[in-house]
Every structure is written in structure tokens, then in C-alpha cells.
N, C-alpha and C positions, 0 to 999 in steps of 0.2 A: 504494500500500500504506500509506504514512504517513497519507494522508487517511482511509483506512478505520479505522486504529487510533485516530486522533483522534476520529472519529465515534463509535466504540464507547465510548471513554473518556468522552466528553462525555455520551452517552446513559446510561451507567451512573451517572455523576455526578449527572445530573438525577433518575434513579430514586432514588438515595440521598437527595437533597434532599426529594423527595416523601415518602418513608418517614419521614424525620426530622420533617417537619412534622406528619404524621399521628400519630406516636408520641411526640412531644416531652414531654408532661406539663406540669406547672405550674412557675412561677417561684418562687424563694425569696422568702418574705415577710419584710419588714423594717419597722420603724417608719419612718414618713415622713421624720423628721429624719435617721435613720441612712442611709436610701436616698439622700437629698439629698446628704449628705456624701460618700458613695461615688460618686455621679454626678459630683460636682465633681472628685474625685480622678481619675476615669476620663477627664476631658478631656485628660489628658496621655498617654493610651494610644491606640494605633490598631493594628488588625489588618490586615496585608497578606494578600490572599487571591485565589484564583480561585474563582468561583462553584461550579463543578462538581467541585472537588477534594474527595475523600472525607475527607482529613485536616483540611481547612478546615471541612467540615461537622461533623466530630467536635468541633472547637474551638468553632465557633459554637453547637453544641448545649450544651456545657458553660457557655458564657457566658450562654446563655438560662436554663438551670437555676439558675445562680448570680445571675440578675437583674443582669447587668453590661452596661449599654448602651455598649459600646466601639465607637468609630467603625470601620467596615469600609471598607477601601480596595482596590478591585479593581485587579489589576496585570497586565492582558493586554499582549501585545506592543505596543509603541509608546506606551504610556500614561505619563503623568507619574508615577503611583504606582510603576510598574515601575522607572523611572529613579531615583526616590527610594530604593527598596528596594536597588537595585544600589549606588548611591552611599553610602548610609548603612550598610546591613548588610553590603555586600561581596559579596553573591550574590543571584541571583533564585531564591529558594526560599520556598515558602509551605506552611503558614501561618507568618507571622512577626509577632510582637508587638513593637511599638515602645513602649518605656517611657521616659518622660522624668521624671527626678526629680533634685533637688538640682543642677540645671544640667548633668546628664549624660544621655546617651541610650544605652539598652541595646537591642540587637536580639536577641530570643529566638526561635530556630527550634525545630522539632519540636513537634508537637501535644501529645504526652504531657507534655513539659516545661512548655509553656505552661499546660496544664490544671492540672498539679500546682501551679505557681506561683500561679495564680488561686485555686485552692481553699485553699491555705495563707494567702493574703493576705486573701481576702474571704469565706470560708465561716463 
């Protein structure tokens, strides 16, 4: 029964990914110098995710629209990224945005919170 639920969840997740790719729209346009500065700042960001997670898709879609090339780290069972997520953030929950600034690391969960933060900071 658990395998069937996982199969259905993954199938729906991949359908959501395809719909996202087809309906995504265009990226935010910035002056090249401004985009370069943002890209440099984003080197200290990473998004922990599962590929077929609908909340991760929602977050990736917002990142795409805002033209924010944040490193994506898949965190399936047994992966080093999953271990990093558990050790650093304290729980295995995705999406999770890791933000490193001023020598401190913040782990931000919840897709809506992540999107709101990115929109305020980079829109």
C-alpha cells in the first residue's frame, strides 16, 4: 500500500513539473551588471528539495520568474544533501532555503515563506 501511495505521489509530482515547464512564462529582466551582482550574492544560497515535491516546484517556479539561479540540492534518502539538511536545519523537510550571510547560516522552511523572502529581497 505504501509503495502505491509513493507511486501516485511521484506520478502527480512529475505531472506538476511538466505543467510548470509548459506554463512557466518568462524570467525577470535585469541589467547585466545588476544580474551579475545578484548571481554573486546567490552563491551563498542553496535550495534543498525533492524533484517531484509540489511545494518545491512552486518554489523553483518563483525562483525562475525572479531570475534567481540558486543552487538546487536534491535530498533523497541516503544522500549527503539529506544529511546536511538534517544536521544543519534540524529536520528533513523540503523545500528548505539555506542562506549564508554575515558568517551565519539560516535554514528557511515553507515554500510561501521562502517565496515571500525572495520577492522582498530580489524583486
